[in-house]
N, C-alpha and C positions, 0 to 999 in steps of 0.2 A: 374430043370430049373434054379436054383439059379446062376449057373455059367453063363449062358446066360444073365440073368438080370444084373449080376455084370459087365460082359464084355461090354454090350452095355452102361451102365451107365458110365464106365471108358472111353470107346471110345468117346462117346459124349462129356464128360467133357474134354478130352485131345485135342478135336478139338474146344473147346470154344463154343459149340452149346447148345441152350436151348432145353427143352423138346418140346416147341412150334415149333421151327425150325425142329426138327427131325420129328415130326408128319407131318408137311407140306411136307418135303422131301419124306415121305413114303405115303403121301396122305391118312392118317388116322386121327382120332380125337386125340386131346391132351390126353383125357382120355385113349383111347386105347393104346397110347404110354406109358402113366404113368403105366398102368397095366402091360405092358412088363417089365418095370424096377423094378416093385414091385413084380415080379414073381406071379401076381395075374391072369395072362392068358398066354397062350402059343402062340408064333407067328405062323401066317399062313405060308404056304410054300412060298407064294409070298413075304411076309414081311421079312422072313428069307433071301431070295434071295437078296431082295432089300437092306437090312442092310449090308450084306457081300459085295455087289457091291459098296455101297455108301462109305464104309470105306477101301475097297480093301483088305479085309481079307477073309480067307476061312470059310466056314460054319462049318467045324470041329473045328476051333479055337472058333467060336461063342458059340458052344455047349459044349465045354470043352473036346473035344476028342484029342486035341493036344494043346501044349503051343506055337506052331509055328503059327503065324498069316499069314504066307505067303500063297498064292494061288498057287496051283501046276497046271501049265498051260503046 
């Protein structure tokens, strides 16, 4: 899950968001969000979907299955 944690950290930083803002957007605690970025925990299905939707990227991109962030719709 290192790719996931790196990607969400880079996406968050590129949108000039703090960890607190991301935690609020996902409706989770700041500690839970920090653990996602530190790869100390895995995201729930709901959180994975919420992060992908929030940044407009595919789940495959978040988990490292593709380098293309585009969502196939």
